[in-house]
N, C-alpha and C positions, 0 to 999 in steps of 0.2 A: 210398932213393925217398922223393921230394918230393911233398907234398900237391899241386902245381899241375898234377901228371899222373895222379895216383891213379887213375880212371879206367879209361884207356887201357892202362899202364903194368901194373897189376894183373892186367888181364883178358889183357894179352898173354901175362903168364907162366902164368896158370891154362889158359887153352885155346889159345892159339898165333895169335888172332884179334880183330879188334876189334869192338866192336857198342856201338848208341846209347848203351847204358849199361852200367856195370858189372854182369856176371853175379855175382850174390851167392853166396857159401858159403855163405848164408843162415846154416844153424846146423848147428854142428859136433856130431857124435856124439859123449856125453858120457854114458857108464853107470855110476854108481858101484857100486863091488862089493859085495856083503853080508858084512860081518863074521861069522866063523863057518862052517859045516859047513853047505851048502844041497844040496839034491839039484841037479846040474846040468842043470838043464830050460829054461836060456835059449834062446832064439831069438835070433838078430844080423839086425836092420834095416842096410839099406845105400840109400841112394839114389844115382842114377846121373842127373844135370842133364844131359847130352849125349842119352839115349836116353829121357827122361820117362819114369825107371822108379822105383817102390820096391822093391826085392828083400826076400825074406825066405830067411833062409841058418839049414838046420837045424846040429847039433852038429857032424855030418860033414862040412858043408860043401858039402852040397846047395842048390843056387839056385833058389828061384823066385820067379814075380812075383807080387809080391802088391797093387799098386796101378799106374795108371799117371797120373802129373801132368806137365803141362807143363816146367814148370822147377825138378823137384822137387830139392833141397838138404840142409837141416839136417832133423834129423830125433831124435827121443828118444819114450821110450814111457814112458807112468804106470804106477801101481802096480795097475790092472785090464788091463792091457795095451791100452788105445786109444795109438792111432799117431801122432804130430803131426809133419806135416811143411810147412817155408816155402816159399815160392813167390815168386821175386822179380819174374816177371812181371805174377804176379795182385795182388801186393803184400798176398799173405793167407798165414795161419798155416794150416794145414787139419787136421783131427782125424780119425781115423780109426778106427771101432770094432773090435775084434777081426775081427769079419766082411768088415771092408774098406770099410763104409759111411762114404762124406767127407761131412763137414761143413765149413762155415765156419768158425772160432775166433775170429780176431780180425784185423783190417787194419792191417795195419805196413807203412811201404815201407821195402826194401833191409835185409830182415831179413838179419842173420846168426848171431852166437851168440846162444845159448837156453838160460835154467838157471832153475829152479825155488826160491823161497826156502822156510822151512819151513812159513809160513801158506800156500802153495801159491799164491803170487803170480808168476806168469811174470815173468822178466824177459828182452829183445831187444833185440840190438844193431842201429839202424839206421849203415849204413857211413856216411852223411853226417855222424855226428858224436855221436847220440844213445844213451843207454839207456832203451829204456822199459819201462814195468812195465803187467801186463796181468791183470787180476782174472779169475776162474773164469768171470765173465761176460761177460768179452771186451772189456770196459773200458780202455782204453788211457791212463795217463797218461806223465810225464815223470819218469825216476829219477836219470838224470845226462845233462848235455850238454857241449858242447864239446871232444869228444875228436877225436882223429887217426884219421879211418878206423877205427873199432873192429870187430873180426872176432870171434874165439874169447870165449866167455864159459863161466866155472865157479864155483861156489859150493864151498867146505868145511863141512866136520862142524861149524865154530863159525858158520856163517852170513857168512863173508867173502866177497866176492865179486870175481873176477879177470876182468879185459878186457886182450886183448891189441889194440896198436894199430898196422894192417898197415903203415902207413907211418913211423910214428918209430922202429918197433923196439924198443918199449916194456910193461911188462907191468904197470898197475896195481892198485893193491887198493881195496876200498870196505869200510870194517868195517859191522856191522849198524847202527852209528847213521849211516851215508853219508859217513863223512870219509873223502878218498881220498887217496892216498899211492901214489908210484912204489914199487913190488914187484922190479921188475927190467928190464935194458935191455940194448944190444948185439945183439938180433935181429936180421936181416935182413928176414925176412916174417913172423913169427909171425902164425900162423892159428888153428887150434885148439888149445883150453886141455881140459884133463882134471884130475880131480883124485882121488886113491885113499883107500883108507880108514886109510892115517894123515896125510893132509891134504894130502901132496906134491902139487905142482903140475908137470904135463906140459906142455910148448909143442913144437906141429909145428910147425917154421920150413922153407915151402916153399922161401926161398931158398937154405938151406945141406942141407936134405935130412938135418937132425937133430933129435931128438927129446929136447930136454932136459929134466930134472927140477930142480926147485927145490925145498927144504925149507921148512916153516915160517919157519925162520931165515935164509933167504936163499943158504944155501949151495946151488950151481948145481953140475951134473955132465953129461956126456952119456949118456943114457939108450939109445939106438941109433940108429946114422945108418945112408945108403945112400950108394953112390955112381952108384947107376942113376936111382931113382927118387923124384922128390917125395911129401911125405906130406900126406895133406890129416886125414880125420875120424880120432879115438879111440873107443876105448870100454872099460871093464873088466868082465871077467867076474867072478861069485861068488868063483872062486879067485885073483883080483888079476892075472889075464893079460889084456894090453893088446891088443885087436883093431884094427889101425893100415890104414887104407883109404891106397893110394897111386895117383898121377894114371895109371900104366899099368894099372889096372884089378884090382889085385892088392890082397889083404886078407890080412895076416901075423898071426901070432899073436909077442908076446913074454912071456916069462916076468917074474915081478917081479924074476928076477936078471939080467934082459937079454936071453935066449936067444932070438932071432929065428929063424922059421921059417913057411913059404909054410901058408897055410890054405885059401884060395879066390882066386876071380876072379869078377869080372862083367865083362860085353861092355864098358864104359867109364866111365872116372871115378869110383868110388865116394867121392864128397863126406863126407856122413855117415853114421855109424853109429852105433845103439843097441840096447841089451839087452834085452828083456823080461824082467825079473824078476818078472813075475807067477806065474809056475807054477814059482819057487822055493822048495821045501818044507823049513822051518825044521827043526834037528836036533831028535832028542827030550828033551822036558825044557829046550827053550832058551823062552826070552819074546824076541819081537820087538819091540824097540821103536821107534817111526817117529821118523827125525831127518830132516829135510829134503832131498829128493836134487835134483840139480840136472845140468842138461847144457846143456853145449853142443850141446855136444856137443848138445842138440838142444831140442825143447821138452818137458817135460812134469814128471810129477812124480812121479817114482821116490823110494820111500823105501831108502834104507838104512837095515840093519837091524845094530844092536848088540845081540850076544847078552849076557843074564845068565842065570845058572843059577838057578834056584830054591833057595832056602836050605831045608833039610831043618829040621824042626822036632822 
């Protein structure tokens, strides 16, 4: 794909029709797994841009409507259960309390991927070429510019920022100090990004229908693929299982070993996925150390927890 026709051609791929402006994939859901044993109490959230809905999905796959929003796309949940959703029509990132009360969090155009840094600052991609940083108060400033249609965004446990360029097929890495380098290339339409507890980066390629796993050292392998439907958002549960949204409305589960099975489905195109870890219970005798969490998955300050056993005195 070339940058000259990025808006219309990518929109054709995603939706099969054209519109005045690219319907952003806004933010791809990424939830980092909690390391160690936790009660499997997470709820999965999914956005449906076509029907303007945000769905709440129970562990058994039961789907209910959490809220409605004109063009709900990227999503993430913070560590106290607030849900954040990007809307490309309104050029807003909305915040929902656990009871569904909505408020405007920040005004950003063409938002796609989002992820939180360790200090709680939100990073959000603007498909026009930017990554913005947003404070807890909603103040917006530029983190990086000059990118070629940035889509997915994720941050690993070391604070490295990863961004996918939909048109160039490349994945870039920014160190905590802001130094940019090419991390991986050769993708067709890399959309969502996700990072697991081992700091492996996962890329959903809409063009090839493949989920690629990239180790911190840059080794690349196929994690999962499909001959029938293109992938969208990704999110990890506390056991390291990936939830994967696809264009046909299905949401699959993929084990850490790559075994894929059907989990549930929503009426149309579940773009963003995000787990709610706020109800997860640490194992007895463990200390939860907050390390910034991230997502593209969406927008939010989810905490990834590392477990340390208390020493006996």
